[in-house]
Every structure is written in C-alpha cells, then in structure tokens.
Backbone bond lengths (Angstrom), bond angles and torsions (degrees), N, CA, C in turn:
res aa  C-N    CA-C-N  psi(-1)  N-CA   C-N-CA  omega(-1)  CA-C   N-CA-C  phi
1 X - - - 1.463 - - 1.537 110.61 -
2 X 1.381 113.50 -48.48 1.472 117.14 -178.97 1.529 112.02 -63.88
3 X 1.347 115.89 -39.37 1.470 118.62 179.54 1.524 110.99 -65.78
4 X 1.360 116.93 -33.63 1.455 119.40 178.29 1.514 110.34 -66.89
5 X 1.341 116.79 -42.07 1.466 119.66 178.18 1.550 109.56 -64.14
6 X 1.322 117.24 -38.62 1.448 119.21 -179.55 1.536 110.41 -64.99
7 X 1.366 115.77 -41.99 1.443 118.98 178.94 1.526 111.32 -62.14
8 X 1.383 114.44 -41.12 1.443 118.07 178.15 1.501 113.06 -63.90
9 X 1.330 116.07 -38.02 1.466 121.03 178.13 1.512 111.64 -64.13
10 X 1.311 115.79 -42.93 1.478 121.81 177.99 1.510 110.66 -63.99
11 X 1.309 116.19 -41.02 1.466 120.56 -179.11 1.539 110.12 -64.91
12 X 1.322 116.16 -41.95 1.442 120.35 179.14 1.539 110.61 -64.71
13 X 1.311 117.00 -43.21 1.451 120.35 179.31 1.543 110.10 -64.18
14 X 1.321 116.22 -42.59 1.468 119.29 179.45 1.508 111.79 -62.41
15 X 1.358 115.91 -41.39 1.460 118.29 179.70 1.541 111.46 -64.39
16 X 1.341 116.35 -39.53 1.481 118.85 178.67 1.509 111.44 -66.10
17 X 1.348 116.23 -40.35 1.463 118.83 179.18 1.520 110.18 -67.34
18 X 1.297 117.12 -37.11 1.474 120.80 179.83 1.544 110.07 -62.99
19 X 1.333 116.32 -42.63 1.469 118.41 179.41 1.516 110.88 -62.49
20 X 1.381 114.83 -42.18 1.473 119.23 -178.41 1.520 111.07 -64.76
21 X 1.340 117.75 -36.35 1.478 122.53 -176.60 1.494 113.54 -89.69
22 X 1.361 116.63 -13.31 1.435 119.44 -177.79 1.484 114.69 72.86
23 X 1.340 116.09 33.52 1.479 121.62 178.13 1.518 109.64 -130.07
24 X 1.302 116.75 -179.34 1.464 120.08 -179.75 1.535 109.76 -86.29
25 X 1.342 117.80 154.69 1.469 121.23 176.32 1.516 113.55 -53.74
26 X 1.346 120.43 -45.15 1.475 119.56 177.25 1.507 112.95 -56.72
27 X 1.340 117.68 -38.29 1.433 120.69 179.23 1.551 111.55 -63.48
28 X 1.322 115.62 -37.32 1.478 120.07 175.04 1.511 110.56 -62.13
29 X 1.315 116.45 -47.80 1.462 122.00 -177.14 1.524 112.59 -61.44
30 X 1.364 115.33 -31.69 1.496 119.22 -177.79 1.524 112.80 -79.40
31 X 1.338 117.71 -23.72 1.460 121.00 -173.08 1.530 112.22 -63.62
32 X 1.338 121.79 -45.13 1.443 119.26 178.71 1.534 113.89 -59.57
33 X 1.367 115.21 -38.46 1.449 117.60 179.08 1.527 112.20 -66.63
34 X 1.355 117.01 -38.83 1.479 120.07 175.71 1.496 110.86 -62.33
35 X 1.342 116.23 -40.78 1.456 120.75 -179.01 1.540 110.45 -66.65
36 X 1.316 116.90 -38.05 1.473 120.59 178.02 1.511 110.43 -63.97
37 X 1.371 115.95 -41.99 1.466 119.69 178.84 1.537 110.70 -60.97
38 X 1.318 115.66 -41.96 1.459 121.53 -177.58 1.549 111.85 -67.38
39 X 1.315 115.97 -42.27 1.456 121.54 -176.48 1.547 112.16 -87.14
40 X 1.336 114.67 -17.94 1.500 121.31 -179.00 1.523 111.00 60.22
41 X 1.365 115.43 39.10 1.452 121.27 170.95 1.547 108.34 -138.48
42 X 1.313 117.13 159.51 1.490 121.31 178.47 1.526 107.23 -92.91
43 X 1.316 115.73 122.36 1.453 121.22 -177.55 1.545 113.51 -100.00
44 X 1.336 115.73 -23.46 1.476 119.58 179.82 1.498 111.94 -123.74
45 X 1.309 115.28 142.17 1.489 120.31 173.68 1.516 106.63 -92.88
46 X 1.324 116.12 110.68 1.480 121.87 -175.43 1.513 111.56 -100.55
47 X 1.329 117.90 31.19 1.419 119.85 177.85 1.526 111.29 -76.10
48 X 1.323 114.99 -162.12 1.465 120.18 179.32 1.539 108.05 -68.15
49 X 1.353 113.03 147.23 1.452 117.60 -177.15 1.510 112.20 92.12
50 X 1.304 116.29 -174.69 1.498 119.66 -178.61 1.529 111.56 -66.98
51 X 1.301 112.59 154.41 1.470 118.39 175.94 1.529 110.88 -61.85
52 X 1.328 116.19 139.43 1.459 120.99 178.23 1.552 108.65 -133.36
53 X 1.313 113.95 150.87 1.446 119.99 174.36 1.524 110.55 -73.31
54 X 1.300 117.13 137.09 1.444 119.43 167.79 1.524 109.32 -75.65
55 X 1.334 117.71 175.32 1.433 120.62 178.24 1.539 110.85 -60.05
56 X 1.362 115.95 -39.21 1.451 119.80 178.21 1.525 110.28 -67.51
57 X 1.361 118.15 -37.87 1.439 121.64 178.77 1.507 112.50 -64.25
58 X 1.359 114.72 -43.32 1.473 118.44 177.48 1.514 112.17 -62.54
59 X 1.351 115.63 -40.25 1.488 119.71 178.48 1.530 109.84 -63.67
60 X 1.336 116.64 -42.87 1.461 120.02 179.56 1.534 111.59 -61.26
61 X 1.338 116.17 -42.43 1.470 118.84 179.97 1.522 110.88 -65.14
62 X 1.328 116.26 -42.87 1.498 118.96 179.83 1.526 111.44 -62.42
63 X 1.336 116.63 -45.00 1.463 118.75 179.90 1.509 111.41 -67.12
64 X 1.348 116.20 -40.28 1.462 119.69 -178.87 1.546 111.93 -63.78
65 X 1.376 115.97 -37.36 1.460 119.51 177.64 1.492 110.35 -63.84
66 X 1.361 117.74 -42.10 1.460 118.96 -179.44 1.533 110.38 -66.35
67 X 1.302 116.60 -41.79 1.481 120.82 -177.89 1.566 110.01 -65.22
68 X 1.348 115.42 -45.76 1.452 118.89 179.99 1.538 111.55 -64.34
69 X 1.361 114.27 -35.84 1.451 117.32 176.45 1.517 112.64 -64.06
70 X 1.322 116.72 -39.40 1.458 120.79 177.63 1.504 111.01 -66.66
71 X 1.338 116.93 -39.99 1.452 119.97 177.27 1.518 111.49 -61.74
72 X 1.375 114.87 -44.63 1.478 118.38 178.31 1.521 110.70 -64.42
73 X 1.340 116.91 -40.34 1.474 119.38 179.91 1.539 110.20 -63.93
74 X 1.345 115.99 -38.61 1.470 118.04 -178.48 1.545 108.72 -66.47
75 X 1.356 117.20 -41.89 1.459 119.32 179.08 1.508 111.38 -61.68
76 X 1.383 115.25 -42.09 1.478 117.99 179.03 1.530 109.25 -63.98
77 X 1.328 118.29 -42.37 1.436 121.03 -177.21 1.548 110.83 -61.74
78 X 1.323 115.85 -40.69 1.468 119.49 179.63 1.537 110.39 -67.32
79 X 1.342 115.94 -39.64 1.476 119.09 177.46 1.532 110.13 -63.61
80 X 1.365 116.04 -42.73 1.449 119.31 179.88 1.534 112.55 -64.05
81 X 1.340 115.74 -38.43 1.450 119.17 178.77 1.562 111.55 -63.18
82 X 1.351 112.91 -31.26 1.473 117.44 177.96 1.542 111.86 -87.93
83 X 1.353 116.70 -1.41 1.477 119.57 179.62 1.476 113.61 77.04
84 X 1.337 119.62 18.03 1.449 122.95 179.84 1.518 111.88 -95.72
85 X 1.333 116.54 139.99 1.450 123.29 173.46 1.503 107.06 -107.72
86 X 1.302 118.23 106.83 1.458 120.21 -175.41 1.506 109.94 -153.80
87 X 1.356 113.99 166.95 1.450 119.19 -178.41 1.523 112.66 106.16
88 X 1.325 118.07 179.28 1.461 121.97 -179.18 1.529 111.49 -74.41
89 X 1.323 115.13 144.39 1.498 121.31 175.38 1.521 106.58 -137.93
90 X 1.332 117.05 107.67 1.467 123.95 -177.52 1.508 108.74 -100.07
91 X 1.352 116.15 120.10 1.461 122.82 -175.24 1.540 109.27 -124.52
92 X 1.335 115.66 136.41 1.477 122.50 175.25 1.525 107.43 -117.70
93 X 1.339 116.46 136.82 1.464 121.65 -178.91 1.522 109.49 -149.65
94 X 1.358 116.10 158.29 1.484 118.98 174.25 1.501 110.93 -65.80
95 X 1.346 116.33 154.78 1.464 120.28 -177.50 1.507 113.12 -55.77
96 X 1.342 118.20 -60.07 1.449 119.51 -174.19 1.504 113.21 -64.08
97 X 1.307 119.02 -52.40 1.447 122.99 179.96 1.527 110.69 -65.81
98 X 1.285 116.71 -37.15 1.492 120.01 -179.76 1.499 111.51 -65.35
99 X 1.326 118.48 -41.83 1.458 121.80 179.62 1.518 109.96 -66.37
100 X 1.369 115.38 -45.97 1.480 121.31 -172.96 1.509 113.23 -71.90
101 X 1.334 117.53 -39.80 1.472 119.00 -168.58 1.532 111.69 -123.20
102 X 1.329 117.57 -49.80 1.485 118.20 -171.13 1.523 111.64 -68.47
103 X 1.315 117.51 -43.73 1.472 120.89 -177.15 1.517 112.05 -59.40
104 X 1.358 120.40 -47.81 1.474 119.45 178.00 1.536 113.91 -62.65
105 X 1.319 117.45 -39.20 1.443 122.51 179.19 1.540 109.45 -63.81
106 X 1.351 115.21 -46.07 1.475 119.49 -179.31 1.522 110.25 -63.88
107 X 1.322 115.92 -38.93 1.486 118.74 179.19 1.540 110.78 -62.67
108 X 1.315 115.95 -44.96 1.493 119.65 -178.17 1.560 107.54 -65.76
109 X 1.314 116.47 -42.52 1.469 119.39 -178.72 1.527 110.87 -63.37
110 X 1.355 117.53 -38.63 1.441 121.70 176.75 1.540 113.00 -66.74
111 X 1.353 114.12 -38.99 1.470 118.12 179.86 1.525 112.48 -64.38
112 X 1.347 114.40 -36.52 1.494 120.14 179.84 1.515 112.17 -74.96
113 X 1.341 117.45 -18.05 1.472 122.36 -178.71 1.516 109.19 -129.32
114 X 1.324 118.20 84.57 1.482 122.38 -172.32 1.529 112.83 -59.53
115 X 1.312 118.21 -21.42 1.482 120.96 179.83 1.496 113.54 -81.27
116 X 1.325 116.66 -3.32 1.472 122.31 -177.05 1.544 109.01 -85.16
117 X 1.360 117.05 142.18 1.442 122.37 176.62 1.521 108.58 -118.73
118 X 1.372 116.93 83.59 1.453 118.86 -176.45 1.529 113.34 -77.64
119 X 1.351 116.19 137.14 1.459 123.06 177.63 1.515 107.47 -127.84
120 X 1.326 119.17 120.04 1.476 121.96 -177.57 1.517 108.18 -114.93
121 X 1.314 114.90 130.18 1.474 122.35 175.61 1.523 108.11 -117.77
122 X 1.362 116.35 119.48 1.448 120.14 176.76 1.511 108.03 -97.91
123 X 1.359 115.78 138.13 1.459 120.96 -172.00 1.516 109.80 -143.31
124 X 1.346 117.81 145.09 1.435 121.33 171.89 1.503 111.39 -70.76
125 X 1.331 116.93 -20.68 1.479 123.18 179.40 1.486 110.12 -134.05
126 X 1.308 118.32 77.93 1.498 121.09 -176.83 1.497 112.14 -57.19
127 X 1.345 117.89 -40.70 1.460 119.62 -177.88 1.501 110.96 -64.28
128 X 1.359 117.22 -40.55 1.455 120.78 174.51 1.486 113.04 -64.38
129 X 1.358 117.05 -34.79 1.460 122.40 -177.79 1.515 112.30 -67.75
130 X 1.342 119.16 -17.85 1.441 120.42 -179.44 1.538 112.26 -65.05
131 X 1.312 116.28 -17.95 1.470 120.83 179.84 1.542 111.53 -86.55
132 X 1.310 116.53 -3.43 1.472 119.78 -176.63 1.522 110.02 -120.53
133 X 1.309 116.04 113.89 1.438 120.69 172.04 1.516 114.22 76.73
134 X 1.331 114.95 -168.67 1.447 120.88 -174.90 1.526 111.64 -83.43
135 X 1.306 116.34 145.09 1.474 119.42 171.12 1.534 107.90 -161.02
136 X 1.332 115.67 146.25 1.451 122.53 177.72 1.524 111.16 -111.43
137 X 1.324 115.55 -43.11 1.483 121.55 -178.78 1.511 107.62 -131.15
138 X 1.349 115.69 133.54 1.452 121.11 177.95 1.555 108.43 -122.90
139 X 1.320 116.32 126.23 1.419 121.19 -179.80 1.535 110.45 -98.21
140 X 1.321 116.82 130.06 1.442 120.80 -176.70 1.531 109.63 -133.20
141 X 1.287 115.38 142.09 1.473 122.05 177.42 1.527 107.99 -114.26
142 X 1.332 116.37 116.62 1.473 119.56 178.33 1.504 112.44 117.96
143 X 1.341 113.85 178.30 1.450 118.52 -176.99 1.515 112.28 -71.08
144 X 1.329 116.18 147.98 1.435 120.34 -177.43 1.549 109.49 -125.55
145 X 1.326 117.20 148.24 1.449 119.44 172.28 1.568 108.50 -70.87
146 X 1.326 114.05 171.50 1.455 118.28 178.39 1.527 109.03 -74.43
147 X 1.310 115.73 94.54 1.467 120.74 -176.70 1.512 113.53 -88.71
148 X 1.343 116.62 -3.48 1.472 121.32 -176.44 1.497 112.12 53.77
149 X 1.350 115.57 37.11 1.454 122.76 175.67 1.499 108.68 -121.96
150 X 1.312 116.45 142.92 1.463 119.90 -178.90 1.562 108.52 -60.46
151 X 1.331 114.06 126.43 1.466 118.26 179.75 1.513 108.22 -124.92
152 X 1.323 114.98 142.44 1.479 121.47 175.48 1.495 110.41 -124.65
153 X 1.314 116.99 123.72 1.465 120.43 177.00 1.522 108.91 -71.07
154 X 1.346 114.90 124.82 1.441 119.02 -179.03 1.532 111.36 -93.54
155 X 1.352 116.72 -35.78 1.447 118.66 -178.43 1.539 108.06 -166.59
156 X 1.356 115.21 146.42 1.456 117.30 171.82 1.547 108.77 -71.02
157 X 1.338 115.16 151.94 1.477 119.31 -177.73 1.496 109.19 -150.62
158 X 1.340 116.17 110.84 1.434 120.41 178.75 1.540 111.54 -84.92
159 X 1.296 115.73 153.02 1.479 120.84 170.88 1.521 107.30 -99.51
160 X 1.322 115.84 127.59 1.482 121.35 -171.59 1.525 110.59 -123.86
161 X 1.336 115.28 149.84 1.451 122.54 171.80 1.542 106.33 -96.38
162 X 1.314 115.69 126.16 1.461 120.74 -176.32 1.516 112.48 -135.39
163 X 1.309 115.63 158.59 1.465 122.14 173.64 1.535 106.40 -153.49
164 X 1.312 116.23 160.45 1.460 120.76 -176.50 1.569 109.26 -75.36
165 X 1.318 113.35 156.52 1.460 118.63 174.93 1.492 111.15 -60.64
166 X 1.332 117.15 -35.39 1.457 120.24 179.28 1.534 111.32 -66.53
167 X 1.311 117.96 -41.59 1.466 120.89 176.81 1.534 110.12 -62.79
168 X 1.312 117.87 -38.49 1.454 120.97 179.25 1.546 111.56 -66.05
169 X 1.330 116.94 -36.45 1.450 120.40 176.40 1.499 111.70 -64.18
170 X 1.312 115.71 -43.38 1.470 121.06 -174.85 1.533 114.29 -78.28
171 X 1.340 116.30 -33.65 1.481 119.25 -171.57 1.525 113.48 -124.21
172 X 1.331 117.14 -10.68 1.465 117.52 -171.47 1.510 108.97 75.76
173 X 1.323 116.11 176.29 1.476 122.50 178.42 1.539 109.73 -128.16
174 X 1.341 115.64 143.10 1.444 119.89 179.15 1.531 110.54 -66.40
175 X 1.320 114.72 144.35 1.465 120.95 178.21 1.529 113.92 -101.50
176 X 1.339 115.02 -13.22 1.433 120.61 -178.77 1.546 109.79 -148.88
177 X 1.302 119.71 161.45 1.476 122.74 178.74 1.507 112.18 -54.69
178 X 1.301 118.76 -35.05 1.449 120.10 -177.39 1.522 112.66 -66.59
179 X 1.317 118.91 -21.63 1.446 122.49 -177.44 1.557 111.48 -89.19
180 X 1.332 118.49 -10.32 1.448 120.63 -175.70 1.528 110.52 -64.58
181 X 1.314 119.13 -33.44 1.461 121.49 -177.51 1.521 113.98 -57.02
182 X 1.352 116.40 -24.09 1.456 119.50 -178.34 1.542 112.20 -85.42
183 X 1.345 115.99 5.04 1.487 118.45 -175.21 1.510 111.24 -118.83
184 X 1.341 115.50 161.11 1.475 122.70 172.66 1.520 108.89 -75.85
185 X 1.319 116.87 129.14 1.450 122.98 -177.75 1.517 110.22 -127.49
186 X 1.328 116.52 137.17 1.478 121.88 175.10 1.523 109.72 -118.30
187 X 1.327 115.75 151.22 1.477 119.71 178.95 1.526 109.47 -132.91
188 X 1.318 114.17 155.15 1.477 120.63 174.96 1.493 107.72 -104.20
189 X 1.315 115.57 135.71 1.492 121.14 179.63 1.507 107.77 -117.14
190 X 1.360 115.54 81.37 1.425 122.38 -175.71 1.537 111.88 -90.91
191 X 1.329 117.83 -24.01 1.450 121.60 -178.18 1.505 109.72 -150.37
192 X 1.331 118.36 -155.59 1.427 119.10 -177.16 1.527 114.76 -88.06
193 X 1.327 117.16 6.65 1.409 120.38 -178.49 1.535 111.35 -68.00
194 X 1.325 117.49 152.05 1.476 122.81 179.22 1.507 107.55 -78.52
195 X 1.349 115.35 93.67 1.454 119.35 -174.53 1.472 114.24 -72.21
196 X 1.329 118.58 -17.39 1.454 120.82 -178.97 1.523 113.61 -89.70
197 X 1.324 118.43 4.37 1.449 122.04 177.80 1.513 108.90 -110.63
198 X 1.327 117.39 116.53 1.451 122.40 -178.90 1.511 109.16 -106.55
199 X 1.352 119.55 107.03 1.463 121.62 175.77 1.490 111.97 -80.00
200 X 1.297 118.90 101.12 1.455 125.08 -173.79 1.493 112.04 -101.84
201 X 1.326 116.33 147.91 1.456 123.31 173.13 1.522 108.80 -123.76
202 X 1.333 115.67 124.32 1.460 120.99 -176.99 1.495 114.20 -80.89
203 X 1.330 117.20 172.06 1.489 121.06 -179.41 1.507 113.71 -60.14
204 X 1.354 117.73 -24.37 1.436 120.12 179.49 1.526 112.30 -96.66
205 X 1.369 116.79 9.45 1.455 120.86 177.91 1.548 113.24 90.82
206 X 1.304 117.21 0.11 1.468 121.09 179.46 1.509 110.94 -69.13
207 X 1.349 117.58 130.61 1.458 122.42 178.72 1.524 109.36 -98.45
208 X 1.366 114.26 134.27 1.444 120.81 -179.92 1.546 107.61 -134.52
209 X 1.303 118.33 124.97 1.456 121.89 173.27 1.517 106.87 -94.27
210 X 1.320 116.21 100.21 1.446 122.19 -174.97 1.529 109.52 -90.98
211 X 1.308 115.39 119.38 1.481 121.48 173.07 1.495 110.08 -90.66
212 X 1.347 116.71 114.90 1.484 120.43 179.22 1.481 111.13 -99.94
213 X 1.308 114.19 157.46 1.497 121.52 177.32 1.522 107.79 -110.00
214 X 1.339 117.33 91.92 1.502 118.40 -175.17 1.527 112.41 -67.02
215 X 1.295 115.54 142.81 1.466 120.93 174.90 1.509 111.37 -109.16
216 X 1.332 118.17 -4.06 1.474 121.97 171.79 1.525 108.70 -155.17
217 X 1.308 117.29 158.86 1.457 121.42 -177.67 1.525 111.47 -169.72
218 X 1.276 115.39 167.83 1.501 121.91 178.62 1.526 107.38 -161.21
219 X 1.338 115.02 155.52 1.452 119.76 177.23 1.547 111.29 -87.13
220 X 1.304 119.00 1.72 1.464 125.19 176.23 1.517 109.62 -114.24
221 X 1.325 115.74 114.70 1.482 118.67 -176.15 1.517 112.77 -63.41
222 X 1.335 117.64 -32.96 1.466 119.45 -179.15 1.517 110.85 -70.18
223 X 1.331 119.56 -32.18 1.445 121.14 173.67 1.518 108.71 -63.75
224 X 1.339 116.93 -44.39 1.471 120.19 179.28 1.522 111.01 -60.72
225 X 1.293 117.71 -38.30 1.472 122.31 177.17 1.546 110.56 -61.47
226 X 1.359 113.77 -43.93 1.481 117.99 -179.82 1.537 110.59 -64.66
227 X 1.321 116.69 -37.52 1.470 118.99 177.03 1.510 112.15 -66.20
228 X 1.336 116.97 -36.24 1.467 120.16 177.18 1.551 107.76 -64.59
229 X 1.316 117.66 -43.04 1.450 119.74 178.17 1.538 111.96 -60.29
230 X 1.345 116.09 -31.55 1.458 119.87 177.77 1.498 114.39 -79.28
231 X 1.347 116.68 0.62 1.454 120.17 176.81 1.468 117.28 89.28
232 X 1.382 116.16 16.45 1.494 118.95 -176.90 1.522 110.96 -67.59
233 X 1.307 121.17 -31.62 1.465 121.34 -178.57 1.483 113.64 158.99
234 X 1.308 116.97 -157.51 1.458 124.57 -177.81 1.520 110.35 -94.36
235 X 1.359 117.15 133.94 1.471 120.26 178.17 1.516 108.76 -135.10
236 X 1.320 115.87 160.96 1.471 122.94 172.46 1.515 108.86 -103.91
237 X 1.319 115.68 124.52 1.470 119.16 179.12 1.530 111.02 -138.27
238 X 1.337 115.72 158.78 1.436 121.90 176.44 1.538 108.70 -69.44
239 X 1.330 115.00 149.26 1.454 121.87 -179.98 1.551 110.59 -57.07
240 X 1.363 116.69 -40.06 1.470 118.55 -176.67 1.525 110.78 -63.23
241 X 1.332 118.43 -24.58 1.454 121.65 -175.46 1.534 112.03 -81.35
242 X 1.354 117.03 -31.75 1.455 119.42 -171.07 1.542 113.85 -119.31
243 X 1.330 117.23 4.63 1.478 117.52 -174.28 1.514 112.69 -59.63
244 X 1.358 118.26 -39.16 1.456 120.04 -178.53 1.532 110.52 -70.77
245 X 1.356 117.23 -35.06 1.456 120.44 177.89 1.517 112.37 -66.61
246 X 1.335 114.96 -36.53 1.481 119.90 177.94 1.515 110.11 -68.23
247 X 1.322 117.19 -43.12 1.479 119.40 179.37 1.519 111.93 -61.93
248 X 1.354 114.69 -36.60 1.461 118.98 -177.14 1.529 112.77 -83.72
249 X 1.350 116.52 -8.21 1.459 119.96 -179.30 1.525 114.62 83.38
250 X 1.367 117.89 5.49 1.422 119.89 178.49 1.531 111.56 -70.84
251 X 1.319 116.21 -32.32 1.463 121.88 173.48 1.509 108.82 -120.74
252 X 1.316 115.26 154.51 1.487 123.75 178.25 1.488 108.80 -122.59
253 X 1.333 116.13 146.21 1.473 118.99 174.05 1.500 109.28 -73.35
254 X 1.311 115.14 141.54 1.432 123.87 176.62 1.562 108.14 -105.29
255 X 1.314 116.52 130.98 1.469 121.95 -177.25 1.521 111.17 46.11
256 X 1.338 117.32 63.14 1.473 120.82 -174.15 1.559 112.09 -64.14
257 X 1.334 117.96 -19.86 1.465 120.80 179.88 1.531 111.00 -79.68
258 X 1.297 117.50 -11.90 1.467 121.80 178.37 1.529 109.48 -103.43
259 X 1.340 116.40 139.51 1.465 118.70 -175.30 1.537 110.13 -125.22
260 X 1.340 112.57 150.73 1.468 122.15 172.52 1.519 109.32 -102.26
261 X 1.307 119.13 162.06 1.486 120.58 177.23 1.539 110.30 -58.31
262 X 1.319 115.28 139.23 1.471 120.20 178.92 1.521 110.65 -64.12
263 X 1.329 116.00 156.36 1.449 122.18 177.10 1.560 106.67 -130.41
264 X 1.327 117.51 69.62 1.442 122.88 -174.09 1.527 112.07 -57.33
265 X 1.331 116.32 152.45 1.443 122.52 178.49 1.516 107.92 -94.56
266 X 1.330 116.92 124.21 1.477 120.85 -176.29 1.500 110.60 -129.08
267 X 1.316 115.58 155.90 1.460 124.17 172.65 1.511 108.76 -111.95
268 X 1.329 117.38 128.06 1.465 122.58 173.33 1.518 107.66 -101.53
269 X 1.310 115.11 139.40 1.454 121.57 -180.00 1.520 108.79 -109.24
270 X 1.295 116.85 126.30 1.445 123.63 -177.45 1.568 110.39 -64.23
271 X 1.311 117.35 117.69 1.477 117.73 -177.67 1.548 112.54 -66.25
272 X 1.345 116.63 -17.69 1.446 119.44 179.29 1.515 113.69 -88.24
273 X 1.357 116.12 -9.29 1.464 120.05 178.25 1.532 110.03 -82.45
274 X 1.300 114.28 148.54 1.460 119.73 173.26 1.514 108.21 -72.27
275 X 1.340 118.09 120.50 1.456 119.23 178.00 1.505 109.12 -67.26
276 X 1.296 117.04 118.27 1.434 121.24 -172.22 1.526 108.33 -129.69
277 X 1.341 113.93 169.73 1.464 121.41 179.96 1.519 109.46 -61.54
278 X 1.316 119.12 -39.32 1.471 121.36 -176.69 1.538 110.73 -64.56
279 X 1.314 116.16 -38.71 1.483 118.45 -179.98 1.541 110.69 -70.28
280 X 1.335 116.67 -46.06 1.456 121.01 -179.82 1.537 111.46 -61.21
281 X 1.321 114.73 -45.04 1.492 118.65 -178.19 1.523 111.16 -68.86
282 X 1.339 117.79 -35.90 1.482 118.80 179.35 1.528 109.75 -67.20
283 X 1.343 118.52 -42.48 1.444 119.75 -178.43 1.540 108.79 -67.69
284 X 1.292 119.59 -36.52 1.457 122.30 175.58 1.552 109.67 -61.81
285 X 1.325 116.74 -42.67 1.453 119.16 178.42 1.518 112.43 -64.77
286 X 1.338 115.60 -42.16 1.470 118.99 176.78 1.521 111.42 -57.41
287 X 1.343 116.58 -46.21 1.463 118.99 -177.41 1.523 110.51 -64.71
288 X 1.340 118.23 -37.61 1.471 120.70 179.53 1.517 113.23 -67.30
289 X 1.344 115.83 -43.49 1.464 118.63 -174.14 1.513 112.85 -83.46
290 X 1.316 116.41 -38.22 1.480 118.37 -179.33 1.525 111.12 -70.59
291 X 1.334 115.47 -38.43 1.448 118.86 -178.31 1.525 113.20 -73.78
292 X 1.321 118.10 -13.27 1.448 121.98 -175.77 1.536 110.95 -79.52
293 X 1.291 115.57 108.13 1.493 117.52 170.99 1.501 115.62 79.66
294 X 1.336 122.01 20.30 1.439 120.82 176.42 1.541 113.38 -78.49
295 X 1.327 116.58 -25.91 1.409 120.32 -179.66 1.536 113.62 -67.99
296 X 1.326 115.08 139.47 1.460 119.19 179.71 1.537 109.37 -74.46
C-alpha cells in the first residue's frame, strides 16, 4: 500500500514537472538517471518509500539554485541597464480587489512593456497562497501579522458602513451603535474573522465592540455590495469597493462619525525573488494608480 502511494506521488510530481518543462513524463524520469551517469554520483535514493535526495543530490540542488539565481539576476541587471522591463512577473491578489483594480493595472503595464510575461493568480486567501508556487508580488487588503517580509503600503483604505439611498428612504439610518439592532445588517464571510463583531470608535474616541445580528451574508464581498445597492440593508465594505457608489449617491455612509479599523492596501515582495526593475516598476505603478482617487 505504501509503495503504491509512493509510486502515485512520484507519477504526480513527474507529470507536473513535465508540464512545466514542456516534455513528456518519461523524459522527466530519465533525466536524473542521465545526470547521475554524467556526474558519476547517486542523486536519488530509490529505496522503498518516496524518492529522496541523497546528500550529493541535495548539494547539487542547492548549488544549482544559487547559480540559476545569479544567472537570472545577471539577465535582469542587463535588462535594467538597457532600460527594458521584461521577463516573468507573478502576482497574487484577492478575488474582488484583484479583478477590480490589479488586473487592469497589470494589463496596462504588460501592454506598455511587450517583453513582460505577467501572470496573475486570484485567491480567497492571498497570504496562504504565498506558500504555493511562484510569486513576486502579493497584494493584500487589511492588517497583516509580522511576516518578516518587505511590505510597501500602496494606499490607505478605510472600512465603511454603507446602505443604499433607497434603504435610507424606507427605513432611515442609525445615528449611533445602539440603533443598529433595529436595522437589517449583512456581513461578508471571506475568512476566519468574526464578521459579526464591529469594533467602532466614536467621534470622542470612545471604543465600542458592536455585536450585530446579520440577516444576510455572503463569502464574496462584491455580492454583498450588490445586495446593499439593491436595498437589502447595511453592510461593512472597504473604501476601494464602494468609493464610486458613494460619489454617485447610490450608497450612503452610515454613522459617518464612527470609524472601523483601517484595512490598508499593501504589496508584499517575495524575499526569494530576484529584485528586478519589472517588480519595482510594477509596485510603483500600483501605488500611483490605486492611491489615485480612492478617497470619498
């Protein structure tokens, strides 16, 4: 049973490597053996259980990673000296914000630099996605733990309570936290956060942890925004999501003198990526375009 699982694991890994290299799985399986013949050392332990690197194999991988990194860094340096922005750019972003803001900016940046190969991954959990696959820049909305990763603030982003003008006409709007219980409230459940607890700060600095009783909700914040526009009730949304609706009067701020903790938009830079002109210029472009006009 164990050997069958090991063979299945090896087959899966070989298939993934073959797709990445553009060759067949048998060709991938043959390459380590050819390399062992050339170097006259054993690189893989092919005993019972999953394949493992020998000490020589681990050393080869470590040295190869350093050498390939230097080659990539040299290529990037030469491109930068020539003023060219080119090469792969792997970006991770949240679904809603990524669709609305990151994808258009990345498309324009790629169009202006034909040598660039942009790859965008949208995820419900961008921070969790950083442990899977390649990434150069990760966009996150909200507070972050101390990840010991270089972070750059792209734009301030307030969390706001909003409702449609139609809802306000039919039901009025609460003027204080104590009045919220009499209204329909919706929440977004995007992660493990306690969405029904609103930590509010009043105009005089008073802190209130308001526990709401939601009557509708969704795990997609943009759906919740659409429901608010339809007059379903009061919701909490990021400023980036509703700024245009507020400007147009489609949504109104609820209890504007009370504030929620900010959820700033930040870019994380992968410490394992080669810092290149394309990464620096893309982050600079993000900061310029995202920060432009988000304030209500």
